[in-house]
N, C-alpha and C positions, 0 to 999 in steps of 0.2 A: 382197842387202842389205848395206850397209857395217856394219862393225864400229864399236862406240863409240869403240874406241882410234883408229881411223883418222880418225873424224870430229871428235874432241874438240879444241877449241883451248884455248889457255891463258886465264887470267883466268876460270876457272869459278867462278860464285858459290856461296856456301855455301846450304845448304837445298834444298828439294825443290819442283818444280812439282807441285800437287796437282790432278789432273783428276777431276772428280766427275760421274758420269752413269750412263746404262744401260749395261750390259754384255749384247750380244745377238749371236746367231749371224748371220752375213752370208755369203752366196754371191755371190761376184763372177763375173760372165759377161761376156766379151769377144766382140763380134761384128763383122764387117765392115760390116753396115748393119741398120738396124731393119727388120724385117719389116713389110709392109703388113697392114692389118686383116685377120684371119683366114688370115694367111699365114705362112710360116716362113722362117727363115735359119739358116746353119751356125753353130755355136759354135767359135770359135777357142781359147778358153781358159776354163775353169771351175774356181774355186778355193774351198775353204772358208776362211773368214775370220772377223772379228769386227767389231762396232760397239758403240755408235754413235759420234758425233764425239769424245766425251771419251776413249774408249778409243783411238781412232785417233791423236788428238793426244799421248796418253802414249806411244803406241808409236813415233811420229815423233820426239818429244822425245828419248826414249831412244836411238834410232838416231844422232842427232846429239851424243850424249854429254852430254845435260843430266840431272841427276839428277831423277827422275819418280816419283811415286806415283799409282796409280789407285785411287781411292775408289768402289767401284761397286755397283750393285744386285745382288741375289741371282740366281743361276741355279737352274733347275728340276733336279730329279733326273731328268733324261731324257737321250736320245742327243744332242741338240743342246747342252745344257748341257756334257756331257763334252767334246764337240768343242771348244767355245769355251775351256773350262778347259786343255786340252792345248795349245791355240794360244797362249794367253796366258802359259802356263808357259815355252815355247819362246822367246817373245819376250824374257823376262827382265824386264819391268816389274813393280816390286813392287805387289802387290795381294792384299787378303784375299778370296779366292774363297769366297763363302758359298753353300752348297747348301740351298735351301728346298724341301721336298718338296710344299709346298702351292701353288707356283707352277709355271707352265710356261716355259720359256726362249723368249723372243721371237726373231723372225727377220725378216730382210730379204733380198731379192732385188734386186741392182743390176747393171744392163746398161750397158755402156760401148760407145760406137761411135766411129769415127775422127772424128766432127764435134767430139767433146770433150763431148758431152752425156751425162748420166747419168739414165737411166730406172730408177726403183725402185718397188719395192712392199715395204711393210713391215707389221709386225704390232706393236702395243702394247697391254698391258692393264694396267688400273688396278691389279690385284694385284701386277703385278711392280714398277711404278712406285712403289707405296707401300713396297716394301722399302728404297727410298732413304732412306726417314726414319729407318730403324734402322741405316744405315751409320755406321761408327766415323769421327769427325772428328778424333781425335787427331792424325793426320798435318799438320793445319793449324798446330799449335803450332811446327813446324819448317819451315813452307813460306816460299817466296818469292813465289808467284803462286798464284791459283786459277783454274782453267778450268772454264766451265760452259755448257750449251746451253740456249737460252730453251725449248725444246720439252719438256724435262722438268718444266715448269710450276712450281708452287709448291714443289716438293720441292727446289728449288736455293736457296730463300730461306734456309733454315737455315744451309748452308755460307757463302753470300754474306754474312749477317749476322755469323757468326763472324769471317770474314775480315777485314771491315770494322772490327770492334772491335779486331782485332790490329794495324790500321793497315797492311795488306797489299793490293796491287792485286788486282783482280778482273777476268779476261777473260770477256766474255759473247759468245757465238756468237749474234747477233741474226737472222741470216739476213735474211729479207725482211719482218720485223715492225717496221721502222723507223717506220712510220706507225701502229702499234698502240698507242692511248692506254691501254688497260688494262694491256699487257705493259710499257709504259715506266713507268708509274706505280708498278708494283711493283718492277721491277728497277733502273731508272736510279739510285735513291739509293745503291746498293751497286756500282755499276759503274764501274770506272776506264777500262777499254778495251772497245770493242765492235767486232764485225766484222759488216758488212753485205754480203749477196749481191744484187748489181744486175747480173747477168750476161745479162739479156736486153734489148738496147738498144730493142727494138720497143716495150717499155712506156714509153719517154719519160722514165724516171727521170733527173733531174738530179744528178750525184753531189755537186756542191758544195751544192745545197739540202738534200740528204739530210744531209750532213755539218754544216751550220749548224743544222739543227732538233735534232740529237742533242747537239751542243755546248751548245745553250741550255738544255737540261734537267740539265746538270751532268755529263755524262760527259766525262772528261779528253782521252781520245784516240779518234778515230772512223777505222776502217779500212774501206774500201769496195772490195769486189773487183768489178770490171766486165767479166770475161772478156776479149774481144778488145780492150776499151777500157783494160785494164791496171787499175791501182788508184789510189785516192785516199786519202792519210793525212792526216788533219786534227787540229790541236790549236788551243788559242786563239790561239798566236802565229804560226802557219804552215800553210799546205796544200802537200802533196807529191803531184803527179801523176806516176806512173810508167808508161810505156808497156810494153804487153807485148811479149816478143820472138817471133819466128816459131819455132814448135815442130812437129815432126812428132807430132801427138797419137796416142797408142795407147790410153790409158786416162785418163780425167777424174776417176775416182773417187779421192776423197782429196785433190784440189787444194785445196779451202778449208781443210781440216784441215792440210794441208801450211803453207799461209799462215800459219794461226794459230800452229802450232808455231814457225815460223821467226822470226815477229815476236817471240814470247815469248822465244826463244833468244837474238835480237839485242838486244832491250830488257834483259834481265838483264845483259848484258855492257857496258852503258852506252853503245851505238851511238846516234847521233843519230836523229830521226825520219826523215830521208831515208835514212840507212844501213839502218834497219830496214825501211822500205818497198821498198827497192831489193833487199834480200836476200830477204824474204819473197816478192816478186813473182818473182824469179829461182828460187828453190827450188820454188815452186807450178808454175811453167811447166816446170821440168825434170821434175818429178814426172810430169806428163802424158805424158812421152815413154816411160814404162815401165808395166808392168801391176802392179797390187797395191799396197802401201802402203810400199814401199821408198822412201827419200828420198835425194836426191842427196848426195853428199860436200860437206860445208860448204865446203871450198875451192873446189869447182866452182861451187857457188852464188855465192860471193863473186866469183869471175872474171866470171861472166855479169853479176851485179849491176853491175859497173863499167861495163858496155857499154850499159846501158839509158838511153834517153832519159828525162829528168826535167825538170819545171818546179816550181820552188819559189816560192811566193808568200808573202812575209812579211806579217804583220798586226799591228796594234797599235802 
């Protein structure tokens, strides 16, 4: 893991990025290949870690030298909760760890193979999600950005509304819900930047059409990660298509979160949409070359970013 001092660049903005979401126990497993049904395969690496995406993004931003605060759900008074609390403490991300004996810490098992795929099994309970509703939103007063995940449901509306009233940008991890009218109706009015996952080409998703549909509902910037197709970053006046570099994939866990964190990092430093898209694509690609949630050195990501093939289309 790179130190914050090694990764930090000048011109760091004031204020903190607030990442809001569930804090869970996560076991990362790396295998050479996925087993056939009712079969087995050797485990190459097994690591106790933490989730969900909001916590992972917070950790990655912290590694890059960005001031970050995690506003999280409660942990249960149980073994998994104690493991998560210890891991987060070692990471150094400011977070108010709340222990609630009335809930159980939720867990996820995520399996990575050399194809870059991530197969996961997860547990989420209404009781634990409800603890988000009592999370302290005071850190938003000194924030520069809010990050949230769509899958935390209506619980993210409260911080999104507060952030919008403060006139601050909101980053929504929308994943594959770009065509879900119910989700968009609730969340789009408070969303500045959204990230969509469209990394399965066989589905036939057209990245430009997805971007246009999301821009039309008032979202300012749309980021679409397409796996081997690279990414598309779109705003009202331009679209930037960035090709993915060739990477020897070891672990695809956290690639999407690394893209989110890297975009936020670049955006807060006033980089152009093209520069942000280049850097986020480079960092997310490099992350796939290592196991776990260590992020590449910022300078390394910048060097790779300058080599990526990019198509820029101006509009309007």
